[in-house]
C-alpha positions as CSV (number, residue, x, y, z in Angstrom):
1,X,7.5,2.2,-17.5
2,X,8.5,4.7,-14.8
3,X,11.1,3.7,-12.2
4,X,9.4,2.9,-9.0
5,X,10.9,5.2,-6.4
6,X,9.0,3.4,-3.6
7,X,10.7,0.1,-4.4
8,X,14.0,1.9,-4.5
9,X,13.5,3.4,-1.1
10,X,12.5,0.1,0.4
11,X,15.4,-1.7,-1.2
12,X,17.7,0.9,0.3
13,X,16.3,0.1,3.8
14,X,14.4,3.4,4.1
15,X,11.1,3.9,6.0
16,X,8.3,5.0,3.7
17,X,5.1,6.9,4.7
18,X,1.9,6.9,2.7
19,X,-1.7,8.0,2.9
20,X,-4.8,6.0,2.1
21,X,-7.5,7.7,0.1
22,X,-10.9,6.1,-0.5
23,X,-12.6,8.7,-2.8
24,X,-11.6,9.8,-6.3
25,X,-9.7,13.0,-6.1
26,X,-6.7,13.7,-8.3
27,X,-6.1,17.1,-6.7
28,X,-5.8,15.6,-3.2
29,X,-3.3,13.0,-4.5
30,X,-1.3,15.8,-6.1
31,X,-1.3,17.7,-2.8
32,X,-0.1,14.7,-0.9
33,X,2.8,14.4,-3.4
34,X,3.6,18.1,-3.0
35,X,3.6,17.7,0.8
36,X,6.3,15.1,0.5
37,X,4.7,11.7,1.2
38,X,6.4,8.7,-0.3
39,X,3.3,6.9,-1.6
40,X,-0.5,7.0,-1.8
41,X,-2.8,4.0,-1.3
42,X,-5.6,4.4,-3.8
43,X,-8.2,2.2,-2.1
44,X,-10.7,0.3,-4.3
45,X,-11.7,-2.0,-1.4
46,X,-13.5,0.4,0.9
47,X,-14.5,3.5,-1.0
48,X,-15.8,4.9,-4.4
49,X,-12.6,4.5,-6.4
50,X,-13.0,2.5,-9.6
51,X,-10.7,1.4,-12.4
52,X,-11.7,4.4,-14.6
53,X,-11.5,7.1,-12.0
54,X,-8.2,5.8,-10.6
55,X,-6.4,6.7,-13.8
56,X,-6.3,10.5,-13.2
57,X,-5.2,9.8,-9.6
58,X,-2.3,7.8,-10.9
59,X,-1.4,10.7,-13.2
60,X,-1.6,13.2,-10.4
61,X,0.7,10.9,-8.3
62,X,3.3,10.7,-11.0
63,X,3.1,14.5,-11.6
64,X,3.8,15.2,-7.9
65,X,6.4,12.5,-7.2
66,X,4.4,10.2,-5.1
67,X,4.1,6.5,-5.8
68,X,0.6,5.3,-6.7
69,X,-0.3,1.9,-5.2
70,X,-3.8,0.5,-5.6
71,X,-5.6,-1.7,-3.1
72,X,-7.9,-3.8,-5.2
73,X,-11.1,-5.3,-3.8
74,X,-9.8,-8.9,-4.2
75,X,-7.0,-11.2,-5.2
76,X,-8.0,-12.0,-8.8
77,X,-6.2,-11.3,-12.1
78,X,-9.4,-9.7,-13.6
79,X,-9.5,-7.3,-10.6
80,X,-5.8,-6.5,-10.4
81,X,-4.7,-6.2,-14.0
82,X,-7.0,-3.2,-15.0
83,X,-5.5,-1.0,-12.3
84,X,-2.0,-1.9,-13.5
85,X,-2.9,-1.2,-17.1
86,X,-4.1,2.3,-16.0
87,X,-0.5,2.9,-14.7
88,X,-0.6,1.9,-11.0
89,X,2.9,1.3,-9.7
90,X,1.8,-1.7,-7.6
91,X,-0.9,-3.3,-5.7
92,X,-1.6,-3.9,-2.0
93,X,-3.7,-7.1,-2.0
94,X,-6.1,-7.7,0.9
95,X,-6.7,-10.8,2.9
96,X,-3.8,-13.0,1.8
97,X,-3.6,-16.0,4.2
98,X,-1.7,-18.7,2.5
99,X,1.4,-19.2,0.3
100,X,-0.9,-20.4,-2.5
101,X,-2.8,-17.1,-2.3
102,X,0.5,-15.2,-2.2
103,X,1.7,-16.9,-5.4
104,X,-1.6,-16.1,-7.1
105,X,-1.1,-12.4,-6.3
106,X,2.4,-12.4,-7.8
107,X,1.2,-14.4,-10.8
108,X,-1.5,-11.7,-11.5
109,X,0.9,-8.8,-11.2
110,X,3.9,-10.1,-13.1
111,X,4.5,-11.0,-16.7
112,X,6.3,-14.1,-17.9
113,X,8.6,-15.6,-16.6
114,X,7.5,-14.3,-13.2
115,X,3.8,-14.6,-13.7
116,X,1.0,-14.7,-16.2
117,X,-0.4,-11.2,-16.4
118,X,-2.0,-10.6,-19.8
119,X,0.2,-8.4,-22.0
120,X,-1.1,-5.1,-23.1
121,X,1.8,-3.1,-24.5
122,X,-0.3,-0.1,-25.8
123,X,-1.4,1.2,-22.4
124,X,-0.1,4.0,-20.2
125,X,2.7,2.1,-18.4
126,X,4.1,1.0,-21.7
127,X,4.1,4.5,-23.1
128,X,1.2,3.5,-25.3
129,X,3.6,1.4,-27.3
130,X,5.2,4.5,-28.9
131,X,8.7,3.8,-27.8
132,X,10.6,0.6,-26.9
133,X,9.7,-3.0,-27.5
134,X,7.2,-5.1,-25.8
135,X,9.9,-7.3,-24.4
136,X,11.7,-4.3,-22.9
137,X,8.4,-3.1,-21.3
138,X,7.8,-6.6,-19.8
139,X,11.2,-6.6,-18.2
140,X,10.7,-3.0,-16.8
141,X,7.3,-3.8,-15.5
142,X,8.4,-6.9,-13.7
143,X,11.3,-5.0,-12.1
144,X,9.2,-1.9,-11.1
145,X,5.7,-3.1,-10.2
146,X,5.4,-3.5,-6.4
147,X,3.6,-6.4,-4.8
148,X,2.4,-5.9,-1.2
149,X,0.4,-8.6,0.6
150,X,-2.0,-7.7,3.4
151,X,-2.0,-10.2,6.3
152,X,-5.3,-9.5,8.1
153,X,-6.3,-12.7,9.8
154,X,-4.7,-15.0,12.4
155,X,-4.5,-17.6,9.7
156,X,-2.0,-15.4,7.9
157,X,0.2,-15.1,10.9
158,X,0.0,-18.8,11.5
159,X,1.1,-19.4,7.9
160,X,3.7,-16.7,7.8
161,X,6.7,-19.0,7.8
162,X,5.5,-20.3,4.5
163,X,4.3,-17.0,3.1
164,X,7.7,-15.3,3.5
165,X,9.3,-17.9,1.2
166,X,7.2,-16.8,-1.8
167,X,9.3,-15.0,-4.4
168,X,8.1,-11.7,-6.0
169,X,6.6,-10.2,-2.9
170,X,8.0,-6.8,-2.0
171,X,6.1,-6.1,1.3
172,X,4.3,-8.2,3.9
173,X,1.8,-5.8,5.5
174,X,0.1,-6.7,8.8
175,X,-3.3,-5.0,9.0
176,X,-4.2,-4.5,12.6
177,X,-7.9,-3.6,12.1
178,X,-9.0,-6.9,10.5
179,X,-6.4,-8.9,12.5
180,X,-8.0,-7.6,15.7
181,X,-11.5,-8.6,14.4
182,X,-10.3,-12.1,13.5
183,X,-9.0,-12.4,17.1
184,X,-12.4,-11.4,18.6
185,X,-11.3,-7.9,19.5
186,X,-12.9,-5.7,16.7
187,X,-11.6,-2.2,16.8
188,X,-9.0,-3.0,19.5
189,X,-5.9,-3.0,17.5
190,X,-3.8,-1.9,20.6
191,X,-5.1,-4.9,22.6
192,X,-2.0,-6.7,24.1
193,X,-2.9,-10.0,22.3
194,X,-3.3,-8.2,19.0
195,X,0.0,-6.4,19.5
196,X,1.7,-9.7,20.4
197,X,0.5,-11.3,17.1
198,X,1.8,-8.3,15.2
199,X,5.1,-8.4,16.9
200,X,5.4,-12.1,16.2
201,X,4.6,-11.5,12.5
202,X,7.1,-8.7,12.2
203,X,9.8,-10.9,13.6
204,X,9.1,-13.7,11.2
205,X,9.1,-11.3,8.2
206,X,12.3,-9.5,9.3
207,X,14.1,-12.8,10.2
208,X,13.4,-14.0,6.7
209,X,15.1,-10.8,5.3
210,X,11.8,-9.5,3.9
211,X,10.2,-6.0,4.1
212,X,7.5,-5.6,6.8
213,X,4.7,-3.1,6.9
214,X,2.0,-2.5,9.6
215,X,-1.0,-0.4,10.3
216,X,-1.0,1.0,13.8
217,X,-1.8,4.2,15.8
218,X,0.8,6.9,15.3
219,X,2.1,6.5,18.8
220,X,3.1,2.9,18.0
221,X,5.1,3.8,14.9
222,X,8.4,4.3,16.8
223,X,8.0,0.8,18.3
224,X,7.6,-0.8,14.9
225,X,10.3,1.3,13.3
226,X,12.6,-0.1,16.1
227,X,11.6,-3.6,15.0
228,X,12.7,-2.8,11.4
229,X,9.3,-2.1,9.9
230,X,9.6,0.2,6.8
231,X,6.2,0.6,5.3
232,X,3.4,2.6,6.9
233,X,0.3,4.6,5.9
234,X,-2.2,6.9,7.5
235,X,-5.4,8.0,5.9
236,X,-6.8,11.3,4.5
237,X,-9.6,11.5,7.0
238,X,-7.3,11.3,10.0
239,X,-5.0,13.9,8.5
240,X,-8.0,16.2,7.9
241,X,-9.4,15.6,11.3
242,X,-6.1,16.2,13.2
243,X,-5.1,19.4,11.3
244,X,-8.7,20.7,11.5
245,X,-9.1,20.1,15.2
246,X,-5.7,21.8,15.9
247,X,-6.6,24.8,13.7
248,X,-10.1,25.2,15.1
249,X,-8.9,24.9,18.7
250,X,-6.3,27.6,18.1
251,X,-8.8,29.9,16.4
252,X,-11.5,29.4,19.0
253,X,-9.0,30.1,21.8
254,X,-7.9,33.3,20.0
255,X,-11.5,34.4,19.6
256,X,-12.2,33.7,23.2
257,X,-9.2,35.8,24.3
258,X,-10.8,38.8,22.8
259,X,-14.3,38.0,23.9
260,X,-15.6,36.8,20.6
């Protein structure tokens, strides 16, 4: 089991920046690692990524020094475990609203004594069983596999005082998109009421001594960094759009200057 550099950075109090990708492309993941991002969110919830095509993406992440985290489509052991057996370094579980659901996520990710994930000691994360004992692998996996819970509804914020007491969770991540929808403001993640709920949530997480993450527009990242938030991600589409627009605008301007 590889040491989880993402967990190490979070434990050291560092801010970490990732990129979400919704389509299967190992080369893109490898490029993101070479560019210096801390982690990649391999998104099974919203795109065409599956258990099988995620495996090469995980390999590409490991090769280029970026931590591969998978967002499964749901909070069930039979959905979560196959991605971990392909070598994902952790999961970002969507739509967790209660402490019971949080404990279920941890239980699905961790082996005994921290959970009840089914043992498979002949897979990629265990070195195919060629070196070390199963008991050693179990300890390493429990120590290195990251659990991030996505808080995406008002219910989750209302229950956050209980949620932050759940052991085994590494990151509590407030998703502004679905949160805004649950508040009746779909697509308005900068609405003052949505921001107030996010700020309330971050304060509860940080006051409990836990790690907070948020999704937000880039211009709000400094605000949340100032509140102690450590875990952020953008997405490949936005990066492509931003860099492409900047490039094309510059090239069109140059062409215009010479009458072309």
